[in-house]
N, C-alpha and C positions, 0 to 999 in steps of 0.2 A: 564367505561370509563377511570378511571385513570391508570389502568392498561395498556390501549391501550397507552396513553399519555407516561408513563414511558417506554413502549416497543419501541415507536417510537424514545424516547430520547436516550435510551441505543444504538439502532441501528444507529443514527447520530453520536453520540461519537465514536463508534467502525467503521464506516465509516470513520471519521475524523482520526482517527490514524491509519486505514489501508493505508492511503496515505502519511503518514509519509516516507521521503527518507533519508537515511544515505549513507555517503561516507566515506572512510577513505584513505588517501593518505600519501605515505611514501616517504622520501627522504634520501639519504645515500652520504655525501661527504667526501672523503678523504682530510684533509687540512694539511696546513704548521704551523709553530709556528707563534706568533705574529698575530692570527687570528683575523678578526673583523665579527661579525655577525649581520646584518642589520635586523631589524623587524618592519613590518609596518601593525598594524592588528586594526582591528574594531570588537566590541562585541564578543571579544575572551577571555577564559580564558586560560592563558598561564603560563606553569611551564617549568622552565630550571634548568636542573641538571647537575651534573658534569660526564662526561663520561670516561671509563677507557681505551680508546682507543683515537687515533689520528684522530677522525672523528667526524662529526657533522650528528645526526639524527634528522629529523623532523617528526614527526607523528601527522596528524591533522585529527581530525574527524568532520564532519559538518552534522548537523541533521536539517531538515527543512519540514513544510509541505507546498508543493509548490502550486503557485498560477496555474501553469500550467503543469499537470502532464506529459504532452509530452516533457517539458523543466524544470525538476524539480529544477536545480540549476541556472535558469536564474537569473541574477541579482546579483551572487555570483562568485567573481573573487579569486581563491586561486593559489598562485605562488609561486615558489622556484627555485632558481638558483646558481650557483657557478660562480662567475666573475673570480676568481683565487684561487690558494691554500691559500690565505689570504683574501679572501672576499666571504662569503655567504649571501645571500639576501633570505628573505620570507616575503610573505605579503597574508592578507585577506582583501578584500575590499566588502563592502555590500552596494549594491545599495539602493536608497530611495524606491524602488517598494517592497522591503522585508519589510512588515508590521509586527506589533506584532502578529496578528492572524496567521502568519506563523510559530510561535515559532521556529524561529532559534536559534540554539545552535552550537558554535564552539569552540573547545577544541584544543589547540595545545601543545604537549609535546615534549620538545627539549633537548637533551644531546649534551654537548660542552667539549671539550678539557679543563683542568683546565689551567686559565690566559686567556681564550677569550675575547676580548673587545667587548662589547654590545652597541649596537645605537636601541634603542627601541622607536617607536612612538606607542602608543595604547590609543585607545579611547573607552569608556564604555565597560571596562573588567577588570578582575583581574589577576594580574601577580604575580607568586609566583617564587621567585628567590633564591633558597638555593645553587646555584652552586657557586664554587670558580672562580669567574671572574676577568679579568683585569679592565679596566676604564669602567665605566657605562655613557652613554649620553642618556638622556632619555626626551622624551616629551609626558606627560600625562594629558588626559582630561577625567575627571569622572571615574578614577581607584583607585582600592586598591591594593597597592603594599607591598608584604612582601619580604623584603630582608636579606640575611645572608651572611657572607664570602666573602664581597667585599674587593678586595685587597687594602692594602696600597700602597702609593708610587704615588696615582693618584689623580687628583682632579675629582671627579666624580660630573657630572653637570647634573642639572635636571630643567627641566620646568614643573609646575604642576598646573592644575586648578582644583578646586572641586574634589580633591582627597585626599586619606589618605595615608601616607607612615609610613610603620613600619619598623624601622631597628633593626633586632634582635641580631646584634652583633656590635662590636667596628667599628668606621668608622675612617679613616685616615681625609681626606678632602673633603668637598663637597660645591658646590656652588648650590642654590636654589632661583628660581624666580617662581611667581606665585600668585594665587588669591584662596581664600579658600581652604587653604591646612591646613592638620592635620598631624602634624609631630610628631612620637614619637620614642625615639632612647634610647639607654643605655649610651653610650659615643660616643661623636664625637671630634674629635682632634681640627678641624679648621672648623669652618662652617661660610659661608658668605651667606646672604639672602636679596632679595628685593621683598618683599611680602606684600599683603593687605588682610584683613578679615581673618586671618590664626591664627592658634593655634598650639603652640610648647610646647612639653614636652620630656625633657630629664634628665638625672642624671647628667653626668658631661660632661664638653666641657672646653678645654683649650683655645680657642679664639673662640669669636662670634662677627661679624662684620653684622650690620642689618641696611637696610633701610625699614622703616617699617610704614604702615598706617593701623590704626584699628586692630592690632594685638595682642595677648595675649600671653606672653611667662611664663611658669611655670617651674622653673629649679631648679636644686639642688645644683650643684657648678659649678663655674666658674673661670677661671684664669683672663681672659682679656674679657671686654666687651666693645664693641664700638657701640652705639645706636643713630641714628637719625630718627625721626619719628613724626606722628601725631596721636592722640587718640590712643595710645598702652599704654598696661599694661604690667608691668616687676614686676614678683613675684620671687624672688632669695633667695633661703635659705643661700647660702656662696659666698661671692665673695673674692679671694684670693689676687689679685695684684692690676687691673688698671681697671678704668672706665672712659669713656668719653661718656657723654650723652647729648643729645640735644633734647627734647621732648616738643610738644606743645599738650595742652589738653590731657595729659595722667597720667599715675601714675606710680611711680617707690617704691618698697619695698624691701629692701635688710635687712634680717633678722640679717646678721652677715658680717661684713668685718673683715678679719684675721688682726691681729698686724703685721705690717712690710710692710703693702700695700705700694706701690710706689706713685700713683696719683689717687685721685678722682677729676674730672674735670666735674661739671655738669651746664649746662646752659639751664634751663627749662622756659617755659611760661605756665600759667595755669594749671600746673602740681604739685600734691601732692608727696611730696618725704619724705622718713623714710629710715634713715641710723642706724644700730645697730651696732656699732663700738666696736671690742674687748677691753675691760678695760685696758689691758696691753700696747696699743697703745700709740704712740708717733708722733704727727704730727703738722704742721703748718696750720692755716685757714685763708682763705680771703674770704669775702662773701659780696656781692652785693644785698641786699633784697629790690625788688622794688614792693611796694604796697602788701606786704605780711610780715610773720614773720619768725623768726628762733629760735625754742625751742632747749634749751639744758641745761644741768647741769653739772658743773664739769670742765669747759674750763675757761682758763684765758684769757679773750678778752676784747677788747676795742671797744665800738660802737661810730660810727659817723653819725650825721644827714646828709641826702642827700635830694635833693628834691622831689626824687620819694620814699624815704624809708630810710634804714639805711645800712652803711658799718660797716663791723666787721673785725677786725684783731686779730689774738691771737696766741695761741697754746693749745695742751693737752699733757699730760704726762711728765715723766721724763727722760732725756737723755742726755749726753754729745753731741751726734750728732743727729740730726732730719733730717731723709732722706725722711720722707712721708709727702706729701702735699695735702689739702682738699680744691679746688676752687668751690665756688658756685655762680652762676648768677640765681637768681630766681626773675620771675615776675609774680604776682598775683598767687602764688603757695606757700602755707607753707612748710617749712622745719623741721622736727625733727630729732634731733640726740640724740640716746640713748648709753650708754655705758653698756658692758656686761661682 
């Protein structure tokens, strides 16, 4: 009886896979310089590489177990066209009637001339982007993106939700908006973000400006940081020059602020703050501590009582000219300053 059940099961599996349908489509478009490739794809693993010719080649393979063997690709729309010598479009749209038991799979491999601008809409897919591109504009939902060799000289713009972004090379300038984003990068020259429930990890950034809600930043080195947010955590190894911070119900921990920094301007509420400042620094201090404490050793300061707490004024270090300044306004969040 067991052998009969097993035989029926194996026959069913064999019948199921014998119904799988495959199709491969290939498109070839000669193009001009300053080209834009526009992609709109769902449930597709996308790879874009650099071509050795002045052409775009799109090879798309689709596999599916059809609901109707007489119309195996019903509910799946695959389209590509050349609008002009500077614009090529390609799309894969999957209808709601394609269910998980259809085991739908789409793979698109594209080669582009170096410097091609990209506009990508991708949902529920993987994007591999080793090509040497021009400007990238992307809208990603539930996507893993791996990018390399994005050109400097452009502001790459990305909207991402529930997605992971892995930048494998240095990035010039990027603007990122979204929710539940995991960004990993080596070096970004200039990054502007407006995100929530996201995680950022990168080694070096010249300028970071962020509007943040419940984000977490784990950063190695920053020159300039401007942050406004709520319930956000900032963990920074080294800050070189400038800080402007307005946080509510967050935490900021800077292990080291280099000597010679220009300004540190902090106005936080319900935020625990720690600054590790280089011992050879020389700067002026003004602090307004409201219902919280300022912890430090080694500064020449005066304290004045105020209705809500204490006001501090003074300096640290020795020098003929003091060009650095630390301005603190903190309410319901202690501040600790260490010198290293």
